[in-house]
Every structure is written in C-alpha cells, then in structure tokens.
C-alpha atoms as a printed R data frame, in Angstrom:
    type eleno elety resid chain resno       x       y       z
1   ATOM     1    CA   MET     A     1  -1.142 -26.340  -1.180
2   ATOM     2    CA   ARG     A     2  -3.053 -23.289   0.027
3   ATOM     3    CA   LEU     A     3  -1.558 -21.849   3.223
4   ATOM     4    CA   THR     A     4  -3.903 -20.794   6.001
5   ATOM     5    CA   ARG     A     5  -4.048 -17.035   6.499
6   ATOM     6    CA   ARG     A     6  -2.619 -15.846   9.830
7   ATOM     7    CA   GLN     A     7  -3.414 -12.527  11.554
8   ATOM     8    CA   TRP     A     8  -0.165 -12.327  13.536
9   ATOM     9    CA   PHE     A     9   1.165  -8.998  14.758
10  ATOM    10    CA   GLU     A    10   3.708  -6.797  12.988
11  ATOM    11    CA   TRP     A    11   6.013  -4.413  14.825
12  ATOM    12    CA   ASN     A    12   4.930  -1.715  12.432
13  ATOM    13    CA   ASP     A    13   1.356  -2.004  13.739
14  ATOM    14    CA   LEU     A    14   2.109  -1.769  17.455
15  ATOM    15    CA   ALA     A    15   1.584   1.521  19.285
16  ATOM    16    CA   ALA     A    16   4.464   0.569  21.600
17  ATOM    17    CA   THR     A    17   6.978   0.468  18.724
18  ATOM    18    CA   PRO     A    18   9.164   3.614  18.826
19  ATOM    19    CA   ALA     A    19   8.158   6.059  16.097
20  ATOM    20    CA   PRO     A    20  11.659   6.256  14.516
21  ATOM    21    CA   LEU     A    21  11.784   2.462  14.206
22  ATOM    22    CA   ARG     A    22   8.287   2.333  12.725
23  ATOM    23    CA   ASP     A    23   9.089   5.130  10.296
24  ATOM    24    CA   ALA     A    24  12.373   3.473   9.315
25  ATOM    25    CA   ILE     A    25  10.457   0.325   8.345
26  ATOM    26    CA   VAL     A    26   7.832   2.289   6.370
27  ATOM    27    CA   GLU     A    27  10.405   4.456   4.597
28  ATOM    28    CA   THR     A    28  12.498   1.414   3.733
29  ATOM    29    CA   LEU     A    29   9.481  -0.252   2.158
30  ATOM    30    CA   SER     A    30   8.740   2.838   0.051
31  ATOM    31    CA   ARG     A    31  12.310   2.954  -1.265
32  ATOM    32    CA   THR     A    32  12.320  -0.786  -1.859
33  ATOM    33    CA   LEU     A    33   9.264  -0.467  -4.076
34  ATOM    34    CA   ARG     A    34  11.003   2.211  -6.134
35  ATOM    35    CA   TRP     A    35  14.534   0.808  -6.250
36  ATOM    36    CA   GLY     A    36  13.301  -2.722  -6.898
37  ATOM    37    CA   ARG     A    37  10.983  -1.522  -9.722
38  ATOM    38    CA   MET     A    38   8.180  -3.370  -7.979
39  ATOM    39    CA   MET     A    39   5.358  -1.100  -9.111
40  ATOM    40    CA   GLU     A    40   5.931  -1.065 -12.872
41  ATOM    41    CA   GLY     A    41   3.686  -4.080 -13.374
42  ATOM    42    CA   LEU     A    42   0.755  -2.258 -11.753
43  ATOM    43    CA   VAL     A    43   0.621   0.462 -14.400
44  ATOM    44    CA   THR     A    44  -1.529  -1.439 -16.887
45  ATOM    45    CA   PRO     A    45  -4.095  -2.860 -14.420
46  ATOM    46    CA   LEU     A    46  -4.383   0.488 -12.621
47  ATOM    47    CA   ARG     A    47  -4.981   2.332 -15.888
48  ATOM    48    CA   GLU     A    48  -7.610  -0.246 -16.863
49  ATOM    49    CA   PHE     A    49  -9.267   0.178 -13.466
50  ATOM    50    CA   LEU     A    50  -9.413   3.973 -13.709
51  ATOM    51    CA   ALA     A    51 -10.767   3.807 -17.236
52  ATOM    52    CA   ALA     A    52 -13.485   1.398 -16.112
53  ATOM    53    CA   ALA     A    53 -14.249   3.583 -13.088
54  ATOM    54    CA   GLY     A    54 -14.477   6.655 -15.309
55  ATOM    55    CA   THR     A    55 -12.291   8.866 -13.151
56  ATOM    56    CA   ASP     A    56  -8.746  10.166 -12.781
57  ATOM    57    CA   GLU     A    57  -9.188  10.914  -9.075
58  ATOM    58    CA   VAL     A    58  -7.666   8.315  -6.735
59  ATOM    59    CA   LEU     A    59  -8.283   8.155  -3.004
60  ATOM    60    CA   ASP     A    60  -5.199   6.460  -1.557
61  ATOM    61    CA   VAL     A    61  -6.542   4.666   1.504
62  ATOM    62    CA   CYS     A    62  -3.999   3.699   4.182
63  ATOM    63    CA   ALA     A    63  -1.343   5.697   2.315
64  ATOM    64    CA   GLY     A    64   1.410   5.234   4.898
65  ATOM    65    CA   ALA     A    65   4.441   7.279   3.915
66  ATOM    66    CA   GLY     A    66   2.963   7.879   0.459
67  ATOM    67    CA   GLY     A    67   5.587   5.810  -1.330
68  ATOM    68    CA   PRO     A    68   3.248   3.773  -3.568
69  ATOM    69    CA   ALA     A    69   1.414   6.885  -4.776
70  ATOM    70    CA   ALA     A    70   4.694   8.633  -5.599
71  ATOM    71    CA   VAL     A    71   6.088   5.652  -7.477
72  ATOM    72    CA   LEU     A    72   2.847   5.126  -9.383
73  ATOM    73    CA   ALA     A    73   2.694   8.828 -10.242
74  ATOM    74    CA   ASP     A    74   6.135   8.554 -11.849
75  ATOM    75    CA   GLU     A    75   5.345   5.308 -13.653
76  ATOM    76    CA   LEU     A    76   2.009   6.544 -15.000
77  ATOM    77    CA   THR     A    77   3.543   9.835 -16.130
78  ATOM    78    CA   ARG     A    78   6.051   7.896 -18.243
79  ATOM    79    CA   VAL     A    79   3.243   6.259 -20.224
80  ATOM    80    CA   GLY     A    80   0.863   9.183 -20.415
81  ATOM    81    CA   ALA     A    81  -0.556  11.195 -17.552
82  ATOM    82    CA   ALA     A    82  -0.815  10.462 -13.856
83  ATOM    83    CA   PRO     A    83  -4.154  10.646 -12.057
84  ATOM    84    CA   ARG     A    84  -4.580  12.878  -9.030
85  ATOM    85    CA   PHE     A    85  -3.857  11.057  -5.766
86  ATOM    86    CA   LEU     A    86  -5.359  12.117  -2.442
87  ATOM    87    CA   LEU     A    87  -3.467  10.544   0.472
88  ATOM    88    CA   THR     A    88  -5.384   9.483   3.591
89  ATOM    89    CA   ASP     A    89  -4.620   7.401   6.646
90  ATOM    90    CA   LEU     A    90  -5.903   6.855  10.164
91  ATOM    91    CA   PHE     A    91  -2.440   8.024  11.267
92  ATOM    92    CA   PRO     A    92  -1.525  10.720   8.711
93  ATOM    93    CA   ARG     A    93   2.171  11.413   8.127
94  ATOM    94    CA   VAL     A    94   1.682  15.069   7.301
95  ATOM    95    CA   ALA     A    95   5.373  16.039   7.177
96  ATOM    96    CA   MET     A    96   6.148  13.321   4.627
97  ATOM    97    CA   TRP     A    97   3.012  14.057   2.624
98  ATOM    98    CA   GLU     A    98   3.763  17.769   2.506
99  ATOM    99    CA   GLN     A    99   7.080  16.975   0.834
100 ATOM   100    CA   LEU     A   100   5.291  14.794  -1.719
101 ATOM   101    CA   ARG     A   101   2.749  17.503  -2.471
102 ATOM   102    CA   ALA     A   102   5.593  19.935  -3.116
103 ATOM   103    CA   THR     A   103   7.369  17.400  -5.349
104 ATOM   104    CA   TYR     A   104   4.223  16.427  -7.269
105 ATOM   105    CA   PRO     A   105   2.145  19.626  -7.517
106 ATOM   106    CA   GLY     A   106  -1.301  19.006  -8.907
107 ATOM   107    CA   VAL     A   107  -0.777  15.231  -8.722
108 ATOM   108    CA   ILE     A   108  -0.467  14.390  -5.009
109 ATOM   109    CA   ASP     A   109  -2.431  16.037  -2.212
110 ATOM   110    CA   TYR     A   110  -3.481  14.839   1.222
111 ATOM   111    CA   VAL     A   111  -6.041  15.035   4.009
112 ATOM   112    CA   ALA     A   112  -4.289  16.126   7.183
113 ATOM   113    CA   ASP     A   113  -6.973  14.757   9.519
114 ATOM   114    CA   PRO     A   114  -7.275  11.051  10.384
115 ATOM   115    CA   VAL     A   115  -9.483   9.147   7.922
116 ATOM   116    CA   ASP     A   116 -11.043   5.808   8.852
117 ATOM   117    CA   ALA     A   117 -10.875   3.469   5.850
118 ATOM   118    CA   THR     A   118 -14.086   1.747   6.967
119 ATOM   119    CA   ALA     A   119 -16.103   4.976   6.922
120 ATOM   120    CA   ILE     A   120 -14.697   7.467   4.413
121 ATOM   121    CA   PRO     A   121 -16.363  10.909   4.786
122 ATOM   122    CA   ALA     A   122 -18.616  11.740   1.854
123 ATOM   123    CA   ALA     A   123 -16.684  14.895   0.992
124 ATOM   124    CA   VAL     A   124 -13.445  12.905   0.733
125 ATOM   125    CA   ALA     A   125 -14.973   9.987  -1.191
126 ATOM   126    CA   ALA     A   126 -16.906  12.036  -3.731
127 ATOM   127    CA   GLY     A   127 -15.851  11.324  -7.320
128 ATOM   128    CA   ARG     A   128 -12.845   9.251  -6.331
129 ATOM   129    CA   ALA     A   129 -11.935   5.609  -6.896
130 ATOM   130    CA   ARG     A   130 -10.224   4.011  -3.906
131 ATOM   131    CA   MET     A   131  -6.792   2.383  -3.870
132 ATOM   132    CA   VAL     A   132  -5.241   0.217  -1.140
133 ATOM   133    CA   VAL     A   133  -1.682  -0.738  -2.093
134 ATOM   134    CA   ASN     A   134   0.416  -3.048   0.107
135 ATOM   135    CA   ALA     A   135  -1.764  -2.310   3.138
136 ATOM   136    CA   PHE     A   136  -4.911  -4.430   2.936
137 ATOM   137    CA   HIS     A   137  -3.224  -7.350   4.695
138 ATOM   138    CA   HIS     A   138  -2.845  -5.265   7.853
139 ATOM   139    CA   PHE     A   139  -6.584  -5.460   8.519
140 ATOM   140    CA   PRO     A   140  -8.218  -8.433  10.251
141 ATOM   141    CA   PRO     A   141 -11.183  -9.896   8.380
142 ATOM   142    CA   PRO     A   142 -13.942  -7.779  10.010
143 ATOM   143    CA   LEU     A   143 -12.133  -4.514   9.204
144 ATOM   144    CA   ALA     A   144 -11.129  -5.702   5.725
145 ATOM   145    CA   GLN     A   145 -14.776  -6.553   5.055
146 ATOM   146    CA   ALA     A   146 -15.852  -3.120   6.323
147 ATOM   147    CA   ILE     A   147 -13.410  -1.400   3.937
148 ATOM   148    CA   VAL     A   148 -14.859  -3.340   1.003
149 ATOM   149    CA   ASP     A   149 -18.433  -2.667   2.115
150 ATOM   150    CA   ASP     A   150 -17.877   1.077   2.429
151 ATOM   151    CA   ALA     A   151 -16.196   1.226  -0.983
152 ATOM   152    CA   VAL     A   152 -19.043  -0.614  -2.668
153 ATOM   153    CA   ALA     A   153 -21.670   1.506  -0.926
154 ATOM   154    CA   HIS     A   154 -20.097   4.906  -1.518
155 ATOM   155    CA   GLY     A   155 -17.170   4.713  -3.969
156 ATOM   156    CA   LYS     A   156 -16.586   4.748  -7.715
157 ATOM   157    CA   GLY     A   157 -14.400   1.653  -7.501
158 ATOM   158    CA   LEU     A   158 -11.879  -0.210  -5.355
159 ATOM   159    CA   PHE     A   159  -8.346  -1.287  -6.328
160 ATOM   160    CA   ILE     A   160  -6.451  -3.591  -3.931
161 ATOM   161    CA   SER     A   161  -2.875  -4.676  -4.568
162 ATOM   162    CA   GLU     A   162  -0.204  -6.573  -2.654
163 ATOM   163    CA   ALA     A   163   3.437  -7.002  -3.600
164 ATOM   164    CA   PHE     A   164   3.455 -10.734  -2.955
165 ATOM   165    CA   GLU     A   165   1.244 -13.772  -2.644
166 ATOM   166    CA   ARG     A   166   0.589 -15.757   0.540
167 ATOM   167    CA   ASN     A   167   3.956 -17.472   0.665
168 ATOM   168    CA   PRO     A   168   6.763 -16.628   3.155
169 ATOM   169    CA   LEU     A   169   9.382 -17.535   0.536
170 ATOM   170    CA   ALA     A   170   8.102 -14.648  -1.574
171 ATOM   171    CA   PHE     A   171   9.604 -12.132   0.842
172 ATOM   172    CA   ALA     A   172  13.068 -13.145  -0.357
173 ATOM   173    CA   ARG     A   173  12.315 -11.210  -3.574
174 ATOM   174    CA   PHE     A   174  12.496  -8.022  -1.504
175 ATOM   175    CA   ALA     A   175  15.992  -8.711  -0.173
176 ATOM   176    CA   PRO     A   176  18.226  -7.201  -2.916
177 ATOM   177    CA   ALA     A   177  16.518  -3.801  -2.993
178 ATOM   178    CA   GLY     A   178  15.283  -3.968   0.603
179 ATOM   179    CA   LEU     A   179  18.693  -4.331   2.234
180 ATOM   180    CA   ALA     A   180  20.086  -1.422   0.233
181 ATOM   181    CA   ALA     A   181  17.057   0.712   1.112
182 ATOM   182    CA   LEU     A   182  17.380  -0.118   4.814
183 ATOM   183    CA   VAL     A   183  21.070   0.794   4.967
184 ATOM   184    CA   ALA     A   184  20.372   4.073   3.173
185 ATOM   185    CA   THR     A   185  17.443   5.131   5.351
186 ATOM   186    CA   PRO     A   186  19.398   7.156   7.962
187 ATOM   187    CA   LEU     A   187  21.069   9.089   5.137
188 ATOM   188    CA   LEU     A   188  17.939   9.771   3.094
189 ATOM   189    CA   THR     A   189  15.367  10.315   5.818
190 ATOM   190    CA   ARG     A   190  14.257  13.829   6.729
191 ATOM   191    CA   THR     A   191  13.556  13.136  10.405
192 ATOM   192    CA   ASP     A   192  15.205  11.393  13.367
193 ATOM   193    CA   HIS     A   193  18.541  10.777  11.630
194 ATOM   194    CA   VAL     A   194  20.376   9.734  14.787
195 ATOM   195    CA   ALA     A   195  17.656   7.427  16.102
196 ATOM   196    CA   LYS     A   196  17.269   5.714  12.735
197 ATOM   197    CA   ALA     A   197  21.030   5.307  12.476
198 ATOM   198    CA   LEU     A   198  21.019   3.574  15.837
199 ATOM   199    CA   TYR     A   199  18.247   1.225  14.743
200 ATOM   200    CA   THR     A   200  19.784   0.397  11.365
201 ATOM   201    CA   TRP     A   201  23.561   0.795  11.685
202 ATOM   202    CA   ALA     A   202  24.426   0.394  15.368
203 ATOM   203    CA   THR     A   203  21.971  -2.408  16.145
204 ATOM   204    CA   PRO     A   204  20.137  -5.096  14.150
205 ATOM   205    CA   LEU     A   205  16.728  -3.936  15.421
206 ATOM   206    CA   ALA     A   206  15.447  -2.423  12.171
207 ATOM   207    CA   LEU     A   207  16.661  -5.407  10.145
208 ATOM   208    CA   MET     A   208  15.104  -7.886  12.567
209 ATOM   209    CA   ALA     A   209  11.803  -6.003  12.894
210 ATOM   210    CA   GLY     A   210  11.551  -5.357   9.153
211 ATOM   211    CA   THR     A   211  12.301  -8.976   8.270
212 ATOM   212    CA   PHE     A   212   9.807 -10.254  10.828
213 ATOM   213    CA   ASP     A   213   7.123  -7.888   9.541
214 ATOM   214    CA   GLY     A   214   7.801  -8.878   5.940
215 ATOM   215    CA   LEU     A   215   7.481 -12.590   6.650
216 ATOM   216    CA   VAL     A   216   4.317 -12.080   8.684
217 ATOM   217    CA   SER     A   217   2.895  -9.861   5.939
218 ATOM   218    CA   THR     A   218   3.059 -12.734   3.474
219 ATOM   219    CA   LEU     A   219   0.986 -14.896   5.827
220 ATOM   220    CA   ARG     A   220  -1.586 -12.112   6.251
221 ATOM   221    CA   ILE     A   221  -2.264 -11.757   2.526
222 ATOM   222    CA   TYR     A   222  -5.844 -12.236   1.390
223 ATOM   223    CA   ASP     A   223  -5.832 -14.518  -1.649
224 ATOM   224    CA   GLU     A   224  -8.323 -14.526  -4.519
225 ATOM   225    CA   ALA     A   225 -10.763 -16.818  -2.732
226 ATOM   226    CA   ASP     A   226 -10.748 -14.590   0.360
227 ATOM   227    CA   LEU     A   227 -11.314 -11.431  -1.682
228 ATOM   228    CA   ARG     A   228 -14.115 -12.895  -3.772
229 ATOM   229    CA   GLY     A   229 -15.726 -14.116  -0.570
230 ATOM   230    CA   MET     A   230 -15.739 -10.535   0.754
231 ATOM   231    CA   VAL     A   231 -17.473  -9.139  -2.316
232 ATOM   232    CA   ALA     A   232 -19.961 -11.997  -2.730
233 ATOM   233    CA   ARG     A   233 -22.467 -10.360  -0.379
234 ATOM   234    CA   HIS     A   234 -22.794  -7.452  -2.816
235 ATOM   235    CA   GLY     A   235 -24.035  -9.621  -5.657
236 ATOM   236    CA   ASP     A   236 -23.693  -8.074  -9.098
237 ATOM   237    CA   ARG     A   237 -23.453  -4.435  -8.009
238 ATOM   238    CA   PHE     A   238 -19.761  -4.379  -8.993
239 ATOM   239    CA   ARG     A   239 -17.771  -6.377 -11.524
240 ATOM   240    CA   TRP     A   240 -14.454  -7.686 -10.196
241 ATOM   241    CA   THR     A   241 -11.126  -8.588 -11.786
242 ATOM   242    CA   TYR     A   242  -8.238 -10.498 -10.190
243 ATOM   243    CA   GLY     A   243  -4.740 -10.865 -11.610
244 ATOM   244    CA   THR     A   244  -1.021 -11.024 -10.949
245 ATOM   245    CA   TYR     A   245   1.953  -8.974 -12.094
246 ATOM   246    CA   ARG     A   246   5.688  -9.584 -12.041
247 ATOM   247    CA   TYR     A   247   8.740  -7.624 -10.958
248 ATOM   248    CA   PRO     A   248  12.523  -8.290 -10.846
249 ATOM   249    CA   PHE     A   249  14.071 -11.257  -9.032
250 ATOM   250    CA   GLY     A   250  11.043 -13.437  -9.758
251 ATOM   251    CA   GLY     A   251   8.589 -11.449  -7.662
252 ATOM   252    CA   VAL     A   252   4.845 -11.876  -8.145
253 ATOM   253    CA   GLY     A   253   2.303  -9.349  -6.912
254 ATOM   254    CA   THR     A   254  -1.484  -9.451  -6.993
255 ATOM   255    CA   TYR     A   255  -4.293  -7.037  -7.776
256 ATOM   256    CA   PHE     A   256  -8.055  -7.149  -7.346
257 ATOM   257    CA   TRP     A   257 -10.305  -4.378  -8.567
258 ATOM   258    CA   GLY     A   258 -13.962  -3.698  -8.946
259 ATOM   259    CA   VAL     A   259 -16.153  -0.995 -10.432
260 ATOM   260    CA   PRO     A   260 -19.924  -0.444 -10.420
261 ATOM   261    CA   ARG     A   261 -21.805  -2.180 -13.206
C-alpha cells in the first residue's frame, strides 16, 4: 500500500534548534553514510548520469555538511576518476566546506554565499549538472517543483537521490552505523565539542531529535509517481530514469535523474 506523503517538521529544519544540536545531527548523518557504506550503490547510476549529461562538473545543491560529496568523491575515485563537486546551500557551512576543499583539492570546492536552489545564479549553474542527495525531501511540493523547474530551464541535468523509500521501517537500516556515528560525533567534530557532548552523551536530546527527524524524513520522501508528476509539465525536453540501489542491512535507496534530450 502506498503511504501518503507528509510534510511534517524536522528539528534539523527549525531556526529555533540550537546550532550545535543541528550540526550534530547533520554530521552524524554524514558519518553514517560513510560508515554504513550507504553511497556505494550510487556510483554506477551517478556515472551513467554524468556520461549522459556530458560533463564532469557537479553542482551539489543543498550540500549540508558536504558529507555525500566527500563520500562519492572517494567511491568514484576507486573506480576511475571523481568529478569536480561545487558545494552550495542556502545556509553554507563554510568552515566544514573549507576542510573538505583542503582534503580534496581540485575535486571539492564551494560557494561561500547563500545559494537558493530554486534560482541558481547563471555563473554558478554554467556547465554543471545538479545533484540533490538526501535533501530533496526537506522541500514542500511548491519548492521541490521550483527546484526541478529551474534545473530543467537552466541546467545540464538533475540527479536526485534519497537513502530510503517512503517507509518509516526503512529508517531502522540506519541504526547500526547511525548509533556509532552519533556517539562518536563529540570526539570527531571540529566545533562545539562540549555542547555536542552534552547533547549526545549527557542527555538523550541528539538521539531523540535525530531519530524523530529520520522517521519523519521517510514520510517526506517523494516517490517515483511524485517525481514523474513534477517533470511531466516539461514534456520531452528531458529524458528521465528512476531506479533503486541497495546498501548493507537490507537498505534500499532511490535515484531519479534526467538530462536534456
């Protein structure tokens, strides 16, 4: 049975959420993706997308802490060569991104100014295919539609991926790597060590907020029918491909990409 999509709130989205708690959740997710080997299955579809788009320049829209780009850079390097990722976000995490640029010279760079995913500046968009990994579900339908519309109007292609399908039970696949990543966050973070220790070790706040956000995220996922409905207005301008990929502990992620015909 197809579950109805819900646009409930996540603590990670609220301006009132303390920055160290928000960052702890985002950093934990990035480490979970790496430690849980949850991005390996995206290598083949992403390479196919870039080949079809005819570019090795990727505009990472809604990049967050930059974790997906870093993991994908490593995975793609193992099988050949990584594309060049340009990180953007409406709320750029410049300190985190600067560390990634130093770690991945010539592979990861960033735009320090806020970038609206619904209206990418021409200079930033030029020659780049767009990627939204594990973030598209954060946008309510009007904004999600605007992101798609802007990509079709001005981009070389759009790649959307989520680490699970619309099923709250799917979040359990994150637990083995996610719990370890959460506990390790105060040790591995580069900022707000004490505050993050309080949220993760001294209180259950980070665990509770992260678990709540993860469960809500599964209900916010746009499924294949939703995504194809968003692109239908553009007719045959792009060709679109939908698929799934697998990762350890029975996890199933999704991808949806399109390139100009």
